[in-house]
C-alpha positions as a LaTeX table, in Angstrom:
\begin{tabular}{lrrr}
\hline
Residue & $x$ (\AA) & $y$ (\AA) & $z$ (\AA) \\
\hline
Met1 & $-16.90$ & 0.70 & 20.79 \\
Ile2 & $-13.18$ & 1.39 & 20.71 \\
His3 & $-11.14$ & 0.13 & 17.74 \\
Pro4 & $-7.37$ & 0.25 & 17.43 \\
Arg5 & $-5.92$ & 1.97 & 14.37 \\
Val6 & $-2.56$ & 0.93 & 12.98 \\
Arg7 & $-0.43$ & 2.32 & 10.18 \\
Ile8 & 2.04 & $-0.10$ & 8.64 \\
Trp9 & 4.82 & 0.64 & 6.18 \\
Phe10 & 8.16 & $-0.78$ & 5.15 \\
Glu11 & 11.17 & 1.48 & 5.49 \\
Asn12 & 14.82 & 1.28 & 4.50 \\
Asp13 & 17.88 & 2.79 & 6.22 \\
Glu14 & 17.63 & 5.94 & 4.10 \\
Gly15 & 14.07 & 6.61 & 5.27 \\
Trp16 & 12.28 & 5.60 & 2.09 \\
Gly17 & 8.93 & 3.99 & 2.83 \\
Phe18 & 6.55 & 1.58 & 1.13 \\
Gly19 & 3.02 & 1.78 & 2.43 \\
Leu20 & $-0.63$ & 1.72 & 1.56 \\
Gly21 & $-0.34$ & 4.81 & $-0.68$ \\
Leu22 & 2.14 & 3.12 & $-3.00$ \\
Val23 & 0.13 & $-0.10$ & $-2.89$ \\
Glu24 & $-2.91$ & 1.85 & $-4.08$ \\
Ile25 & $-0.87$ & 3.46 & $-6.87$ \\
Leu26 & 0.46 & 0.11 & $-8.11$ \\
Gln27 & $-2.98$ & $-1.50$ & $-7.88$ \\
Ala28 & $-4.45$ & 1.39 & $-9.92$ \\
Val29 & $-1.76$ & 0.95 & $-12.59$ \\
Asp30 & $-2.55$ & $-2.77$ & $-12.68$ \\
Arg31 & $-6.29$ & $-2.14$ & $-12.86$ \\
Thr32 & $-6.22$ & 0.64 & $-15.48$ \\
Gly33 & $-3.17$ & $-0.41$ & $-17.52$ \\
Ser34 & $-1.90$ & 3.15 & $-17.58$ \\
Ile35 & 0.04 & 5.57 & $-15.37$ \\
Lys36 & $-2.18$ & 8.40 & $-16.61$ \\
Asn37 & $-5.42$ & 6.53 & $-15.95$ \\
Ala38 & $-4.15$ & 5.40 & $-12.55$ \\
Ala39 & $-3.48$ & 9.04 & $-11.65$ \\
Val40 & $-6.97$ & 10.06 & $-12.77$ \\
Asp41 & $-8.50$ & 7.12 & $-10.91$ \\
Leu42 & $-6.71$ & 8.15 & $-7.70$ \\
Gly43 & $-7.30$ & 11.88 & $-8.10$ \\
Arg44 & $-3.56$ & 12.50 & $-8.24$ \\
Ser45 & $-1.32$ & 14.11 & $-10.81$ \\
Tyr46 & 0.51 & 12.01 & $-13.37$ \\
Arg47 & 3.77 & 13.44 & $-12.05$ \\
His48 & 2.98 & 12.36 & $-8.47$ \\
Val49 & 2.12 & 8.79 & $-9.49$ \\
Trp50 & 5.11 & 8.44 & $-11.79$ \\
Ser51 & 7.55 & 9.92 & $-9.26$ \\
Arg52 & 6.31 & 7.65 & $-6.43$ \\
Ile53 & 6.84 & 4.60 & $-8.64$ \\
Lys54 & 10.31 & 5.73 & $-9.74$ \\
Glu55 & 11.30 & 6.59 & $-6.15$ \\
Ala56 & 10.25 & 3.11 & $-4.99$ \\
Glu57 & 12.08 & 1.43 & $-7.86$ \\
Ala58 & 15.28 & 3.33 & $-7.01$ \\
Ala59 & 15.01 & 2.42 & $-3.33$ \\
Leu60 & 14.31 & $-1.25$ & $-4.06$ \\
Gly61 & 16.74 & $-1.59$ & $-6.96$ \\
Arg62 & 14.17 & $-3.27$ & $-9.18$ \\
Pro63 & 11.35 & $-2.24$ & $-11.53$ \\
Leu64 & 7.80 & $-2.19$ & $-10.21$ \\
Ala65 & 6.07 & $-1.02$ & $-13.39$ \\
Met66 & 6.81 & $-1.55$ & $-17.05$ \\
Thr67 & 5.58 & 0.90 & $-19.66$ \\
Thr68 & 5.17 & 0.72 & $-23.42$ \\
Val69 & 5.44 & 3.84 & $-25.53$ \\
Gly70 & 3.24 & 4.18 & $-28.59$ \\
Gly71 & 1.34 & 1.41 & $-30.27$ \\
Arg72 & $-2.35$ & 0.67 & $-30.12$ \\
Gly73 & $-4.62$ & 0.04 & $-27.21$ \\
Thr74 & $-5.01$ & 1.64 & $-23.84$ \\
Arg75 & $-2.97$ & $-0.75$ & $-21.70$ \\
Arg76 & 0.49 & 0.80 & $-21.80$ \\
Ala77 & 1.66 & 0.01 & $-18.29$ \\
Glu78 & 1.69 & $-3.05$ & $-16.10$ \\
Ile79 & 3.18 & $-3.91$ & $-12.75$ \\
Thr80 & 5.99 & $-6.42$ & $-12.46$ \\
Glu81 & 5.94 & $-9.71$ & $-10.63$ \\
Ala82 & 8.15 & $-8.12$ & $-7.97$ \\
Ala83 & 5.47 & $-5.46$ & $-7.42$ \\
Arg84 & 2.78 & $-8.14$ & $-7.13$ \\
Val85 & 4.78 & $-10.03$ & $-4.51$ \\
Leu86 & 5.57 & $-6.87$ & $-2.56$ \\
Ile87 & 1.89 & $-5.80$ & $-2.59$ \\
Asp88 & 0.73 & $-9.27$ & $-1.57$ \\
Glu89 & 3.23 & $-9.59$ & 1.29 \\
Phe90 & 2.63 & $-6.04$ & 2.50 \\
Leu91 & $-1.16$ & $-6.58$ & 2.62 \\
Lys92 & $-0.77$ & $-9.92$ & 4.41 \\
Ile93 & 1.46 & $-8.37$ & 7.07 \\
Arg94 & $-0.85$ & $-5.37$ & 7.39 \\
Asp95 & $-3.97$ & $-7.55$ & 7.72 \\
Arg96 & $-2.32$ & $-9.84$ & 10.31 \\
Thr97 & $-1.14$ & $-6.83$ & 12.33 \\
Ile98 & $-4.59$ & $-5.23$ & 12.31 \\
Asp99 & $-6.20$ & $-8.55$ & 13.23 \\
Phe100 & $-3.76$ & $-8.99$ & 16.12 \\
Met101 & $-4.37$ & $-5.45$ & 17.37 \\
Glu102 & $-8.16$ & $-5.87$ & 17.24 \\
Lys103 & $-8.00$ & $-9.16$ & 19.17 \\
Glu104 & $-5.54$ & $-7.77$ & 21.70 \\
Cys105 & $-7.66$ & $-4.69$ & 22.29 \\
Ala106 & $-10.84$ & $-6.79$ & 22.65 \\
Asn107 & $-9.11$ & $-9.10$ & 25.16 \\
Arg108 & $-7.89$ & $-6.20$ & 27.24 \\
Leu109 & $-11.27$ & $-4.49$ & 27.19 \\
Asp110 & $-12.95$ & $-7.73$ & 28.30 \\
Arg111 & $-10.60$ & $-7.93$ & 31.27 \\
Leu112 & $-11.34$ & $-4.33$ & 32.17 \\
Ser113 & $-15.10$ & $-4.56$ & 31.72 \\
Ser114 & $-15.71$ & $-4.43$ & 35.46 \\
Ser115 & $-13.58$ & $-1.31$ & 35.73 \\
Ser116 & $-14.49$ & 2.21 & 34.72 \\
Val117 & $-11.48$ & 2.33 & 32.37 \\
Arg118 & $-12.45$ & 1.52 & 28.76 \\
Asp119 & $-9.22$ & 1.97 & 26.90 \\
Cys120 & $-6.64$ & $-0.35$ & 25.34 \\
\hline
\end{tabular}
């Protein structure tokens, strides 16, 4: 069976993008409580994870992660409420777009079922 594939991201006028990769980074920070542990969890370098977060914060003009230096415990980073909202809205838009594309493709394939063409 044929399935549509869609890539969704947000982009600003300067070309900066917010997509699934950054969502996964922020979710890993939230889950692990640490930039370092998020990087390990994702199989990425600390520098990559940290720079993606800082790049996004600069583009958006607001913090997405807050860190604490020193102290006890392993939870030294957390995502901000702005990051939670952005993740939530991005995933909702992505899910709705994928759902629409799957339904649209299925409808078109149904209409073409009598034909030899089986493509969206």
